[in-house]
C-alpha atoms as one frame of an Amber mdcrd trajectory, in Angstrom:
protein
 -78.454   2.573  43.312 -76.122   3.341  46.199 -73.637   5.081  43.907 -76.372
   7.232  42.370 -77.713   8.195  45.770 -74.234   9.108  47.011 -73.705  11.289
  43.955 -77.019  13.071  44.528 -76.255  13.657  48.217 -72.854  15.062  47.287
 -74.167  17.455  44.623 -77.440  18.728  46.169 -75.873  20.913  48.898 -73.782
  22.917  46.445 -76.731  23.541  44.119 -78.744  25.146  46.915 -78.074  28.722
  48.047 -75.788  28.939  51.074 -77.393  29.487  54.474 -75.617  32.823  54.967
 -76.589  34.140  51.521 -79.338  36.775  51.472 -82.162  36.181  52.308 -80.633
  33.858  54.863 -83.809  32.755  56.671 -85.365  31.590  53.416 -82.202  29.763
  52.398 -81.896  28.058  55.788 -85.466  26.860  55.431 -84.839  25.619  51.876
 -81.842  23.607  53.033 -83.849  22.267  55.979 -86.446  20.969  53.528 -84.104
  19.435  50.953 -81.178  18.181  53.019 -83.148  16.530  55.830 -83.118  13.053
  54.336 -85.420  11.408  51.822 -85.234   8.508  49.402 -84.069  10.609  46.398
 -86.108   8.282  44.168 -86.624  10.799  41.346 -82.991  11.755  40.682 -81.913
   8.137  41.173 -84.561   7.044  38.662 -83.299   9.580  36.144 -79.719   8.371
  36.547 -80.653   4.680  36.275 -82.815   5.303  33.206 -80.006   7.352  31.696
 -77.568   4.465  32.087 -80.103   1.969  30.709 -80.578   4.229  27.669 -76.838
   4.330  27.007 -75.988   7.597  28.752 -73.455   8.616  31.393 -75.204   9.239
  34.742 -72.255  11.200  36.104 -72.843  13.812  33.414 -76.449  14.413  34.454
 -76.292  14.306  38.265 -76.753  18.071  38.644 -79.727  18.077  36.303 -81.273
  15.123  38.131 -80.976  17.040  41.406 -83.367  19.622  39.963 -86.025  16.894
  40.111 -85.429  16.480  43.846 -85.843  20.226  44.434 -89.150  20.198  42.563
 -90.338  17.131  44.458 -89.419  18.749  47.780 -91.355  21.891  46.885 -94.457
  19.715  46.503 -93.859  18.119  49.914 -93.415  21.485  51.653 -96.699  22.741
  50.236 -98.444  19.393  50.886 -97.552  19.640  54.574 -99.083  23.107  55.030
-102.057  23.477  57.416-104.358  24.313  54.494-103.556  20.964  52.843-102.371
  17.897  54.820-101.441  19.849  57.976 -98.539  17.559  58.887 -95.921  18.285
  61.539 -93.329  15.661  60.507 -91.501  15.110  57.240 -88.508  12.824  56.811
 -88.400  12.433  60.573 -88.008  16.159  61.233 -90.400  19.064  61.847 -92.025
  20.237  58.644 -90.929  23.633  57.324 -93.982  25.512  58.567 -93.363  24.062
  62.049 -89.592  24.609  62.096 -89.948  28.128  60.672 -93.467  29.456  59.975
 -96.258  29.108  57.459 -95.435  32.136  55.259 -91.803  30.996  55.067 -92.920
  27.494  54.052 -94.985  28.917  51.200 -91.980  30.890  49.971 -89.694  27.850
  50.361 -91.969  25.874  48.061 -92.059  28.716  45.546 -88.275  29.052  45.635
 -87.557  25.316  45.329 -89.866  24.987  42.328 -88.097  27.900  40.643 -84.601
  26.716  41.578 -85.399  23.208  40.382 -86.472  24.451  36.961 -83.398  26.694
  36.830 -81.155  23.672  37.486 -82.905  21.715  34.729 -82.452  24.656  32.353
 -78.753  25.036  33.261 -77.422  21.454  33.412 -75.717  19.572  31.901 -73.495
  22.505  30.906 -72.466  23.093  27.315 -73.993  23.839  23.910 -74.072  20.145
  23.019 -76.694  19.667  25.744 -78.932  22.604  24.715 -81.635  20.539  22.991
 -81.756  17.970  25.804 -81.984  20.723  28.449 -84.903  22.367  26.656 -86.739
  19.083  26.183 -86.222  18.062  29.813 -87.550  21.408  31.100 -90.657  21.157
  28.918 -91.211  17.523  29.905 -90.966  18.195  33.633 -92.929  21.459  33.532
 -95.832  19.686  31.841 -95.667  16.853  34.377 -95.939  19.154  37.384 -98.489
  21.681  36.116-102.278  21.913  36.278-102.679  18.906  33.964-100.154  16.900
  35.964 -99.038  16.891  39.594-100.930  20.029  40.660-104.075  18.791  38.922
-103.783  15.510  40.822-103.504  17.463  44.061-106.657  19.400  43.142-108.550
  16.172  42.426-107.338  14.816  45.769-108.664  17.887  47.570-112.053  17.683
  45.873-112.462  13.999  46.786-111.356  14.418  50.408-114.096  14.188  53.033
-116.501  12.328  50.762-115.339   8.710  51.025-117.312   7.763  54.141-120.846
   6.877  53.133-119.903   6.507  49.452-120.404  10.195  48.744-117.615  10.589
  46.159-119.228  12.053  42.994-118.799  10.050  39.796-116.860   6.789  39.690
-114.579   6.714  42.774-112.217   4.254  41.091-111.740   6.557  38.103-111.110
   9.535  40.388-108.638   7.548  42.472-106.730   6.560  39.334-106.634  10.214
  38.248-105.256  11.258  41.630-102.542   8.608  41.771-101.406   8.920  38.172
-101.131  12.701  38.368-100.359  13.704  41.952 -97.526  11.175  42.275 -97.122
   9.413  38.946 -96.483  12.322  36.593 -93.189  13.471  38.117 -91.929   9.907
  38.560 -92.716   9.150  34.920 -91.060  12.394  33.817 -87.961  11.555  35.867
 -87.564   8.263  34.006 -88.173   9.834  30.606 -85.820  12.740  31.348 -83.056
  10.222  31.979 -83.688   8.806  28.504 -83.801  12.322  27.023 -80.388  13.154
  28.501 -79.067   9.934  26.949 -80.233  11.133  23.538 -82.856   8.421  23.077
 -85.404   9.352  20.364 -89.077   9.693  21.270 -90.080   6.553  19.390 -87.688
   4.482  21.513 -88.855   5.741  24.917 -92.197   3.982  25.309 -90.796   1.241
  27.532 -89.268   3.879  29.813 -92.511   5.866  29.910 -94.602   2.790  30.729
 -92.138   1.758  33.434 -92.381   5.230  34.978 -96.189   5.252  34.854 -96.500
   1.876  36.575 -93.849   2.756  39.139 -95.676   5.978  39.976 -98.916   4.108
  40.567 -97.155   1.504  42.720 -95.386   4.215  44.722 -98.655   5.895  45.668
-100.479   2.660  46.501 -97.519   1.710  48.705 -97.890   5.110  50.401-101.578
   4.385  50.988-100.734   1.015  52.546 -97.981   2.457  54.727-100.275   5.194
  56.028-102.427   2.384  57.436 -99.703  -0.003  58.623 -96.441   1.817  59.419
 -95.367   3.752  62.494 -94.305   7.395  62.624 -90.716   6.233  63.217 -90.811
   4.117  60.049 -92.561   6.718  57.904 -90.787   9.835  59.119 -94.213  11.491
  59.072 -97.544  11.072  60.849 -99.390   7.820  59.965-103.155   7.411  59.832
-103.725  10.804  58.217-105.615   9.415  55.204-108.377   7.727  57.180-108.567
  10.636  59.615-109.071  13.107  56.759-111.423  10.738  54.871-109.124  10.753
  51.831-109.748   8.756  48.683-106.974   6.126  48.645-106.630   2.480  47.619
-107.034   1.448  51.246-110.047   3.640  52.034-111.795   2.632  48.793-110.859
  -1.042  48.320-109.415  -2.105  51.671-105.915  -3.065  52.774-105.977  -6.600
  51.361-106.933  -5.445  47.858-104.348  -2.656  47.963-101.596  -5.137  48.813
-102.833  -7.484  46.074-102.682  -4.666  43.511 -99.153  -3.817  44.670 -98.053
  -7.412  44.061 -99.535  -7.299  40.549 -97.796  -4.021  39.793 -94.463  -5.323
  41.053 -94.633  -8.187  38.564 -95.537  -5.833  35.715 -92.860  -3.258  36.540
 -90.114  -5.850  36.883 -91.058  -7.266  33.473 -90.891  -3.786  31.959 -87.481
  -3.209  33.561 -86.171  -6.513  32.220 -87.302  -5.524  28.728 -85.347  -2.267
  29.068 -82.077  -3.492  30.573 -82.172  -7.269  30.878 -82.453  -9.434  34.025
 -81.059  -8.344  37.402 -80.882  -4.678  36.391 -81.040  -1.669  38.687 -84.466
  -0.539  37.460 -86.001  -3.869  38.482 -84.278  -3.674  41.861 -85.580  -0.145
  42.398 -89.113  -1.288  41.572 -88.919  -3.993  44.226 -87.601  -1.448  46.725
 -90.490   0.947  46.013 -93.150  -1.746  46.379 -91.705  -3.385  49.509 -90.511
  -0.276  51.363 -91.457   0.497  54.948 -90.980   4.254  54.783
């Protein structure tokens, strides 16, 4: 995983517009958002899945970086005052704090567009044309109104209704919808895109897809737990926001103990899926353990 992360950190800066390129303020803000740290889980996942599927991760590093741009766009918009209203991200001021709110909106718009452009452009060469097209379609579906953005909408509609059991419908069903879409869809797509770039046929990807789905759910439950237990220094963002905003999360609905129990169950399931994909002691299993046990 360290090698994949190093490759991503090396490539990301050159894929972003230079700070002095017009419009320079926008490009400075974009670089502030993307290059200010982060776990780089999505591009790393794509590279690890690509290797497990028989591909060459070095050939797809640029394409995988498009996933990080798209993920960062979602964070920039999430942090806006009209949504989560957060002042810290990755241990630094959020974009709307470091620059201003209109600039942050445009940064998100630009990073989404640039991320899709990277996916449509890399890997370079006619031999990659079919894989590029499939990866763009896969990711675009994952982040649209029936994916990540839809999960965000469901999250908004459920917010402020948890106290007093006022969430309409089945709260558990709504929570599952939120987690699987708001966070899970792009993580799942990152894993499957890695398999796509390796040339793996659709009928041989189900293990990768299931791994990505379970990892996405575990990632969000871990986020819910950390919001209740970690410090701002550990998180790189403000803790306690979920309870303060009366958000529907695993912790607010089921309690901290049940959330941690579910995380343990998911870790076992994800590791088993990873072993089925690449054998024991593989990188996908190690990444799953890192996601579940992280403190940031």
